[in-house]
C-alpha positions in Angstrom: 39.4 -160.9 -22.2 40.5 -163.3 -24.8 43.0 -160.5 -26.2 44.6 -160.1 -22.7 45.4 -163.8 -22.4 46.7 -163.8 -25.8 48.9 -161.0 -25.2 50.1 -162.6 -22.0 50.7 -166.0 -23.9 52.9 -164.1 -26.6 54.8 -162.1 -23.8 55.6 -165.2 -21.9 56.7 -166.9 -25.1 58.9 -164.0 -26.1 60.6 -163.8 -22.7 61.0 -167.7 -22.9 62.5 -167.4 -26.4 64.8 -164.4 -25.4 65.9 -166.7 -22.5 66.8 -169.5 -24.8 68.8 -167.3 -27.1 70.7 -165.8 -24.2 71.5 -169.1 -23.0 72.8 -170.4 -26.3 74.7 -167.2 -26.8 76.4 -167.8 -23.4 77.0 -171.5 -24.2 78.6 -170.8 -27.5 81.2 -168.5 -25.9 81.8 -170.5 -22.8 82.3 -173.8 -24.9 84.5 -171.9 -27.4 82.4 -172.8 -30.4 83.3 -169.1 -31.4 86.9 -167.5 -31.1 86.6 -166.1 -27.4 88.1 -162.7 -28.3 86.2 -162.1 -31.6 83.9 -159.3 -32.2 80.9 -161.9 -32.3 82.1 -163.3 -29.0 82.3 -160.0 -27.2 78.9 -158.9 -28.6 77.2 -162.2 -27.4 79.1 -161.8 -24.0 77.6 -158.2 -23.8 74.2 -159.3 -24.3 74.2 -162.3 -22.3 76.2 -161.4 -19.1 74.0 -158.7 -17.9 71.3 -161.1 -17.9 73.2 -164.2 -16.7 75.3 -162.7 -13.9 72.4 -162.6 -11.1 71.5 -166.1 -12.1 75.2 -167.4 -11.9 75.3 -165.7 -8.4 72.1 -167.8 -7.3 73.3 -170.9 -8.8 76.8 -170.6 -7.1 75.3 -169.8 -3.8 73.1 -172.9 -4.1 76.4 -175.1 -4.9 75.8 -175.4 -8.6 77.9 -174.8 -11.5 77.9 -171.4 -13.1 78.2 -172.7 -16.5 74.5 -174.1 -16.1 73.3 -170.7 -15.5 71.8 -170.1 -18.8 69.8 -173.2 -18.5 68.5 -172.5 -15.2 67.4 -169.0 -16.6 65.3 -171.0 -19.2 63.8 -173.5 -16.7 63.0 -170.5 -14.3 61.2 -168.3 -17.0 59.3 -171.3 -18.5 58.0 -172.3 -14.8 57.2 -168.5 -13.9 55.7 -168.1 -17.3 53.4 -171.1 -17.1 52.4 -170.2 -13.4 51.6 -166.7 -14.4 49.5 -167.7 -17.4 47.7 -170.2 -15.0 46.9 -167.4 -12.4 45.8 -165.4 -15.2 43.3 -167.9 -16.3 42.1 -168.4 -12.9 41.6 -164.6 -12.3 39.9 -164.1 -15.6 37.5 -167.2 -14.9 36.7 -165.9 -11.6 35.9 -162.4 -13.0 33.7 -164.1 -15.5 32.0 -166.2 -12.7 31.4 -163.1 -10.8 29.8 -161.1 -13.7 27.5 -164.2 -14.6 26.4 -164.5 -10.9 25.8 -160.8 -10.6 23.7 -161.0 -13.7 21.8 -164.0 -12.3 20.6 -162.4 -9.3 20.8 -163.4 -5.4 20.5 -166.9 -6.0 23.3 -167.2 -8.2 25.5 -165.1 -5.9 24.9 -167.6 -3.2 25.5 -170.3 -5.4 28.9 -168.7 -6.4 29.5 -168.2 -2.7 29.1 -171.8 -2.0 31.4 -172.8 -4.8 34.1 -170.4 -3.8 34.0 -171.5 -0.2 34.2 -174.9 -1.2 37.2 -174.2 -3.7 39.1 -172.4 -0.7 38.5 -175.5 1.8 39.6 -178.0 -1.3 42.8 -175.9 -1.8 43.7 -175.9 1.8 43.2 -179.5 2.1 45.4 -180.1 -0.8 48.2 -177.7 0.7 47.8 -179.6 4.0 48.1 -183.1 2.4 51.0 -182.1 0.3 52.8 -180.3 2.9 52.7 -183.3 5.2 54.2 -185.4 2.4 57.2 -183.0 2.0 57.6 -182.6 5.8 56.4 -178.9 6.2 55.9 -178.4 9.6 52.2 -177.7 11.0 53.3 -174.3 12.6 55.1 -172.9 9.9 54.2 -169.7 8.5 53.0 -171.2 5.0 51.2 -174.1 6.6 49.5 -172.5 9.3 46.5 -170.9 7.3 45.8 -174.5 5.7 45.5 -176.1 9.1 43.3 -173.3 10.7 40.9 -173.4 7.7 40.6 -177.3 7.8 41.1 -178.5 11.5 37.5 -177.9 12.5 36.6 -180.9 10.0 39.7 -183.0 9.6 40.3 -183.5 13.5 37.0 -184.9 14.5 36.9 -187.1 11.7 40.6 -188.2 12.4 39.3 -189.3 15.9 36.2 -191.1 14.3 38.1 -193.2 11.8 39.9 -196.2 12.8 43.7 -196.0 12.7 45.2 -197.4 9.3 48.8 -197.7 10.2 50.9 -195.0 8.6 47.9 -193.7 6.3 45.5 -190.9 7.4 42.5 -190.8 5.5 40.8 -188.1 7.6 41.7 -185.4 4.8 40.1 -187.5 2.2 36.9 -188.0 4.3 37.0 -184.3 5.1 37.1 -183.8 1.3 34.1 -186.2 0.7 32.1 -184.3 3.6 32.8 -181.1 2.0 31.7 -182.3 -1.5 28.5 -183.7 -0.1 27.8 -180.6 1.7 28.6 -178.7 -1.4 26.3 -180.8 -3.4 23.4 -180.7 -1.1 23.8 -176.6 -0.6 23.7 -176.2 -4.4 20.7 -178.7 -4.8 18.6 -176.6 -2.4 19.5 -173.3 -4.3 
């Protein structure tokens, strides 16, 4: 498992380094740091243009400057790399937890089930809160699952809590209730 993570980290680092080299090569040619019609400039353009053209099109469609496409490529590769490595870490930890629980018998599997259900509700509450901060509509395709998973707990708490102006503490209260419930169930097991 550790080898897989190490290979993935080196792969992401290699992609990031390649994107930096391509970005610098494009910048050197665009800013005329090398003579634009020299063999070096033609070679740099031959390497960087096939990678940067799709990024340039996206940047122009978004209203940006196509000269900044290389830096958007670097940022995009870095963000996607971090997300993929985080996802890989999560998948590996889940696999290890399931393997440990399977070796621990039925009680360990039930404990793992409680923790997994708690984590799903916790993530749904976070998505619900962050979505409301960024103006994501309750019935949008991406927000609907978070509301479906958490409405059974948040809405009764919202009716019970006194109004606090523009602040809604019902998701925080729901998180507290879920944490107490998880702790109680785990103590029983």
